[in-house]
N, CA, C and O atoms as a GROMACS GRO file, in nm:
protein
  300
    1MET      N    1  -1.492  -0.345   0.062
    1MET     CA    2  -1.358  -0.353   0.032
    1MET      C    3  -1.342  -0.394  -0.110
    1MET      O    4  -1.414  -0.485  -0.153
    2HIS      N    5  -1.257  -0.338  -0.183
    2HIS     CA    6  -1.211  -0.376  -0.335
    2HIS      C    7  -1.142  -0.483  -0.342
    2HIS      O    8  -1.046  -0.503  -0.267
    3ARG      N    9  -1.188  -0.581  -0.449
    3ARG     CA   10  -1.116  -0.698  -0.469
    3ARG      C   11  -0.980  -0.662  -0.577
    3ARG      O   12  -0.980  -0.590  -0.677
    4VAL      N   13  -0.868  -0.740  -0.514
    4VAL     CA   14  -0.757  -0.728  -0.610
    4VAL      C   15  -0.728  -0.839  -0.710
    4VAL      O   16  -0.737  -0.954  -0.668
    5ILE      N   17  -0.696  -0.820  -0.826
    5ILE     CA   18  -0.705  -0.902  -0.919
    5ILE      C   19  -0.564  -0.900  -0.994
    5ILE      O   20  -0.517  -0.795  -1.039
    6ILE      N   21  -0.497  -1.031  -1.003
    6ILE     CA   22  -0.372  -1.021  -1.091
    6ILE      C   23  -0.415  -1.053  -1.232
    6ILE      O   24  -0.469  -1.162  -1.255
    7SER      N   25  -0.397  -0.973  -1.317
    7SER     CA   26  -0.451  -0.980  -1.428
    7SER      C   27  -0.361  -0.993  -1.569
    7SER      O   28  -0.400  -0.959  -1.681
    8GLY      N   29  -0.238  -1.047  -1.538
    8GLY     CA   30  -0.172  -1.064  -1.651
    8GLY      C   31  -0.039  -1.147  -1.600
    8GLY      O   32  -0.023  -1.194  -1.487
    9ILE      N   33   0.050  -1.155  -1.708
    9ILE     CA   34   0.180  -1.265  -1.685
    9ILE      C   35   0.288  -1.174  -1.750
    9ILE      O   36   0.382  -1.240  -1.793
   10GLY      N   37   0.296  -1.057  -1.765
   10GLY     CA   38   0.395  -0.975  -1.789
   10GLY      C   39   0.416  -0.972  -1.949
   10GLY      O   40   0.524  -0.935  -1.994
   11VAL      N   41   0.320  -1.007  -2.026
   11VAL     CA   42   0.349  -0.997  -2.179
   11VAL      C   43   0.348  -0.868  -2.239
   11VAL      O   44   0.413  -0.832  -2.337
   12GLU      N   45   0.247  -0.783  -2.152
   12GLU     CA   46   0.252  -0.637  -2.202
   12GLU      C   47   0.239  -0.589  -2.068
   12GLU      O   48   0.157  -0.642  -1.992
   13ILE      N   49   0.322  -0.480  -2.026
   13ILE     CA   50   0.334  -0.414  -1.894
   13ILE      C   51   0.269  -0.282  -1.921
   13ILE      O   52   0.292  -0.216  -2.022
   14PRO      N   53   0.188  -0.248  -1.828
   14PRO     CA   54   0.116  -0.122  -1.832
   14PRO      C   55   0.207  -0.010  -1.784
   14PRO      O   56   0.288  -0.027  -1.693
   15GLU      N   57   0.191   0.101  -1.846
   15GLU     CA   58   0.276   0.221  -1.815
   15GLU      C   59   0.266   0.271  -1.660
   15GLU      O   60   0.371   0.295  -1.601
   16PRO      N   61   0.149   0.287  -1.598
   16PRO     CA   62   0.127   0.325  -1.466
   16PRO      C   63   0.182   0.242  -1.361
   16PRO      O   64   0.158   0.122  -1.351
   17THR      N   65   0.269   0.322  -1.270
   17THR     CA   66   0.342   0.235  -1.176
   17THR      C   67   0.310   0.325  -1.006
   17THR      O   68   0.281   0.442  -0.980
   18ILE      N   69   0.329   0.216  -0.927
   18ILE     CA   70   0.307   0.282  -0.777
   18ILE      C   71   0.445   0.241  -0.698
   18ILE      O   72   0.474   0.124  -0.670
   19THR      N   73   0.506   0.328  -0.674
   19THR     CA   74   0.647   0.317  -0.607
   19THR      C   75   0.629   0.286  -0.443
   19THR      O   76   0.529   0.311  -0.375
   20ASN      N   77   0.738   0.233  -0.405
   20ASN     CA   78   0.727   0.186  -0.240
   20ASN      C   79   0.685   0.317  -0.163
   20ASN      O   80   0.599   0.318  -0.075
   21GLU      N   81   0.758   0.432  -0.207
   21GLU     CA   82   0.734   0.548  -0.139
   21GLU      C   83   0.568   0.590  -0.133
   21GLU      O   84   0.514   0.633  -0.032
   22GLU      N   85   0.508   0.571  -0.249
   22GLU     CA   86   0.372   0.618  -0.269
   22GLU      C   87   0.292   0.505  -0.171
   22GLU      O   88   0.218   0.536  -0.078
   23LEU      N   89   0.317   0.390  -0.207
   23LEU     CA   90   0.238   0.275  -0.115
   23LEU      C   91   0.248   0.314   0.035
   23LEU      O   92   0.146   0.328   0.103
   24VAL      N   93   0.386   0.333   0.090
   24VAL     CA   94   0.399   0.350   0.217
   24VAL      C   95   0.329   0.464   0.280
   24VAL      O   96   0.280   0.457   0.392
   25ALA      N   97   0.324   0.588   0.194
   25ALA     CA   98   0.273   0.704   0.243
   25ALA      C   99   0.114   0.673   0.252
   25ALA      O  100   0.053   0.715   0.350
   26SER      N  101   0.053   0.609   0.161
   26SER     CA  102  -0.107   0.565   0.173
   26SER      C  103  -0.097   0.478   0.292
   26SER      O  104  -0.178   0.504   0.382
   27PHE      N  105  -0.023   0.387   0.311
   27PHE     CA  106  -0.040   0.273   0.428
   27PHE      C  107  -0.027   0.362   0.549
   27PHE      O  108  -0.112   0.353   0.637
   28ASN      N  109   0.058   0.434   0.559
   28ASN     CA  110   0.080   0.508   0.682
   28ASN      C  111  -0.011   0.613   0.704
   28ASN      O  112  -0.020   0.644   0.823
   29ALA      N  113  -0.084   0.678   0.623
   29ALA     CA  114  -0.212   0.746   0.655
   29ALA      C  115  -0.312   0.665   0.690
   29ALA      O  116  -0.381   0.705   0.784
   30TRP      N  117  -0.346   0.544   0.632
   30TRP     CA  118  -0.426   0.447   0.701
   30TRP      C  119  -0.404   0.437   0.842
   30TRP      O  120  -0.485   0.467   0.930
   31VAL      N  121  -0.264   0.384   0.859
   31VAL     CA  122  -0.242   0.355   1.024
   31VAL      C  123  -0.255   0.471   1.108
   31VAL      O  124  -0.309   0.445   1.216
   32ASP      N  125  -0.221   0.597   1.090
   32ASP     CA  126  -0.263   0.699   1.140
   32ASP      C  127  -0.442   0.725   1.174
   32ASP      O  128  -0.489   0.771   1.278
   33LEU      N  129  -0.502   0.687   1.072
   33LEU     CA  130  -0.657   0.672   1.097
   33LEU      C  131  -0.689   0.579   1.191
   33LEU      O  132  -0.764   0.609   1.285
   34GLU      N  133  -0.633   0.446   1.174
   34GLU     CA  134  -0.668   0.342   1.240
   34GLU      C  135  -0.610   0.340   1.381
   34GLU      O  136  -0.664   0.273   1.469
   35ASN      N  137  -0.511   0.405   1.400
   35ASN     CA  138  -0.453   0.433   1.546
   35ASN      C  139  -0.526   0.544   1.620
   35ASN      O  140  -0.533   0.546   1.743
   36ALA      N  141  -0.573   0.624   1.550
   36ALA     CA  142  -0.668   0.713   1.609
   36ALA      C  143  -0.802   0.646   1.662
   36ALA      O  144  -0.854   0.686   1.767
   37ARG      N  145  -0.850   0.552   1.594
   37ARG     CA  146  -0.978   0.465   1.615
   37ARG      C  147  -0.951   0.378   1.740
   37ARG      O  148  -1.032   0.360   1.831
   38ARG      N  149  -0.803   0.317   1.732
   38ARG     CA  150  -0.783   0.224   1.838
   38ARG      C  151  -0.743   0.293   1.955
   38ARG      O  152  -0.751   0.233   2.062
   39GLN      N  153  -0.701   0.414   1.953
   39GLN     CA  154  -0.686   0.484   2.097
   39GLN      C  155  -0.797   0.497   2.166
   39GLN      O  156  -0.791   0.495   2.289
   40ASP      N  157  -0.914   0.512   2.101
   40ASP     CA  158  -1.033   0.524   2.176
   40ASP      C  159  -1.094   0.389   2.239
   40ASP      O  160  -1.183   0.381   2.324
   41THR      N  161  -1.027   0.290   2.178
   41THR     CA  162  -1.100   0.142   2.218
   41THR      C  163  -0.989   0.068   2.315
   41THR      O  164  -1.012  -0.042   2.364
   42GLY      N  165  -0.877   0.132   2.334
   42GLY     CA  166  -0.765   0.072   2.412
   42GLY      C  167  -0.688  -0.037   2.340
   42GLY      O  168  -0.603  -0.101   2.401
   43GLU      N  169  -0.715  -0.064   2.209
   43GLU     CA  170  -0.629  -0.145   2.128
   43GLU      C  171  -0.477  -0.096   2.111
   43GLU      O  172  -0.457   0.025   2.102
   44PRO      N  173  -0.382  -0.176   2.107
   44PRO     CA  174  -0.229  -0.138   2.076
   44PRO      C  175  -0.244  -0.064   1.950
   44PRO      O  176  -0.333  -0.095   1.871
   45PRO      N  177  -0.166   0.026   1.930
   45PRO     CA  178  -0.141   0.101   1.812
   45PRO      C  179  -0.062   0.015   1.705
   45PRO      O  180   0.028  -0.059   1.746
   46LEU      N  181  -0.092   0.020   1.560
   46LEU     CA  182  -0.018  -0.034   1.458
   46LEU      C  183   0.122   0.043   1.435
   46LEU      O  184   0.133   0.164   1.456
   47PRO      N  185   0.224  -0.033   1.392
   47PRO     CA  186   0.346   0.030   1.347
   47PRO      C  187   0.338   0.086   1.222
   47PRO      O  188   0.264   0.026   1.145
   48LYS      N  189   0.390   0.182   1.180
   48LYS     CA  190   0.408   0.241   1.045
   48LYS      C  191   0.510   0.158   0.965
   48LYS      O  192   0.584   0.074   1.016
   49SER      N  193   0.506   0.189   0.841
   49SER     CA  194   0.588   0.122   0.739
   49SER      C  195   0.688   0.207   0.682
   49SER      O  196   0.678   0.329   0.698
   50ASP      N  197   0.798   0.149   0.607
   50ASP     CA  198   0.883   0.226   0.524
   50ASP      C  199   0.926   0.151   0.394
   50ASP      O  200   0.912   0.029   0.384
   51SER      N  201   0.976   0.222   0.301
   51SER     CA  202   0.983   0.156   0.184
   51SER      C  203   1.119   0.056   0.186
   51SER      O  204   1.129  -0.040   0.109
   52ASP      N  205   1.212   0.086   0.274
   52ASP     CA  206   1.309  -0.004   0.294
   52ASP      C  207   1.263  -0.149   0.359
   52ASP      O  208   1.332  -0.250   0.348
   53PHE      N  209   1.154  -0.146   0.418
   53PHE     CA  210   1.106  -0.289   0.483
   53PHE      C  211   1.058  -0.366   0.371
   53PHE      O  212   1.084  -0.486   0.362
   54ILE      N  213   0.982  -0.296   0.275
   54ILE     CA  214   0.916  -0.370   0.163
   54ILE      C  215   1.015  -0.422   0.064
   54ILE      O  216   0.997  -0.529   0.005
   55VAL      N  217   1.125  -0.344   0.046
   55VAL     CA  218   1.234  -0.411  -0.050
   55VAL      C  219   1.305  -0.513   0.024
   55VAL      O  220   1.337  -0.613  -0.041
   56HIS      N  221   1.338  -0.508   0.148
   56HIS     CA  222   1.380  -0.621   0.239
   56HIS      C  223   1.287  -0.746   0.246
   56HIS      O  224   1.326  -0.862   0.231
   57ALA      N  225   1.165  -0.709   0.269
   57ALA     CA  226   1.066  -0.824   0.268
   57ALA      C  227   1.040  -0.884   0.141
   57ALA      O  228   1.027  -1.007   0.140
   58SER      N  229   1.034  -0.836   0.061
   58SER     CA  230   0.983  -0.880  -0.098
   58SER      C  231   1.068  -0.838  -0.216
   58SER      O  232   1.036  -0.882  -0.326
   59GLY      N  233   1.172  -0.758  -0.205
   59GLY     CA  234   1.272  -0.720  -0.304
   59GLY      C  235   1.197  -0.632  -0.416
   59GLY      O  236   1.262  -0.595  -0.514
   60VAL      N  237   1.053  -0.595  -0.402
   60VAL     CA  238   0.985  -0.511  -0.492
   60VAL      C  239   1.020  -0.363  -0.451
   60VAL      O  240   1.009  -0.318  -0.336
   61ARG      N  241   1.060  -0.298  -0.555
   61ARG     CA  242   1.052  -0.145  -0.568
   61ARG      C  243   0.974  -0.077  -0.602
   61ARG      O  244   0.950   0.029  -0.544
   62THR      N  245   0.901  -0.125  -0.723
   62THR     CA  246   0.794  -0.046  -0.798
   62THR      C  247   0.685  -0.164  -0.836
   62THR      O  248   0.718  -0.283  -0.834
   63ARG      N  249   0.583  -0.129  -0.863
   63ARG     CA  250   0.503  -0.225  -0.927
   63ARG      C  251   0.404  -0.146  -1.041
   63ARG      O  252   0.359  -0.032  -1.024
   64HIS      N  253   0.382  -0.219  -1.144
   64HIS     CA  254   0.309  -0.166  -1.252
   64HIS      C  255   0.143  -0.205  -1.248
   64HIS      O  256   0.103  -0.319  -1.225
   65VAL      N  257   0.071  -0.111  -1.269
   65VAL     CA  258  -0.076  -0.123  -1.227
   65VAL      C  259  -0.144  -0.080  -1.364
   65VAL      O  260  -0.087  -0.008  -1.446
   66ILE      N  261  -0.261  -0.127  -1.381
   66ILE     CA  262  -0.355  -0.088  -1.502
   66ILE      C  263  -0.412   0.043  -1.467
   66ILE      O  264  -0.434   0.129  -1.552
   67GLU      N  265  -0.438   0.058  -1.342
   67GLU     CA  266  -0.525   0.193  -1.296
   67GLU      C  267  -0.453   0.246  -1.158
   67GLU      O  268  -0.430   0.159  -1.075
   68ARG      N  269  -0.427   0.337  -1.136
   68ARG     CA  270  -0.374   0.371  -1.015
   68ARG      C  271  -0.501   0.424  -0.917
   68ARG      O  272  -0.484   0.421  -0.795
   69GLU      N  273  -0.611   0.465  -0.967
   69GLU     CA  274  -0.711   0.530  -0.893
   69GLU      C  275  -0.785   0.424  -0.803
   69GLU      O  276  -0.850   0.334  -0.856
   70GLY      N  277  -0.774   0.437  -0.667
   70GLY     CA  278  -0.842   0.361  -0.569
   70GLY      C  279  -0.731   0.298  -0.463
   70GLY      O  280  -0.736   0.280  -0.341
   71ILE      N  281  -0.621   0.270  -0.570
   71ILE     CA  282  -0.511   0.169  -0.491
   71ILE      C  283  -0.462   0.221  -0.373
   71ILE      O  284  -0.434   0.150  -0.277
   72LEU      N  285  -0.445   0.385  -0.374
   72LEU     CA  286  -0.348   0.445  -0.294
   72LEU      C  287  -0.442   0.533  -0.172
   72LEU      O  288  -0.399   0.618  -0.093
   73ASP      N  289  -0.598   0.475  -0.188
   73ASP     CA  290  -0.664   0.568  -0.089
   73ASP      C  291  -0.669   0.492   0.043
   73ASP      O  292  -0.704   0.375   0.048
   74PRO      N  293  -0.639   0.551   0.133
   74PRO     CA  294  -0.620   0.496   0.266
   74PRO      C  295  -0.745   0.481   0.333
   74PRO      O  296  -0.750   0.414   0.436
   75THR      N  297  -0.851   0.536   0.282
   75THR     CA  298  -1.002   0.533   0.384
   75THR      C  299  -1.059   0.394   0.330
   75THR      O  300  -1.165   0.350   0.374
   0.00000   0.00000   0.00000
């Protein structure tokens, strides 16, 4: 598992961003993989997410990142 680091305080904002839609697509792809595994074990399926939930729960619509690679990988 990759370690996540909050590496700044907003003095310089990196250009690359990740939208809620991109984050949800990646998360839901992982949920599909996990639910396929759970089906074989009898565990209950996980619910999918949507961008409206993220906005409602956190108020975040987009996030700036230093490097997008690896963040949206559902595997």
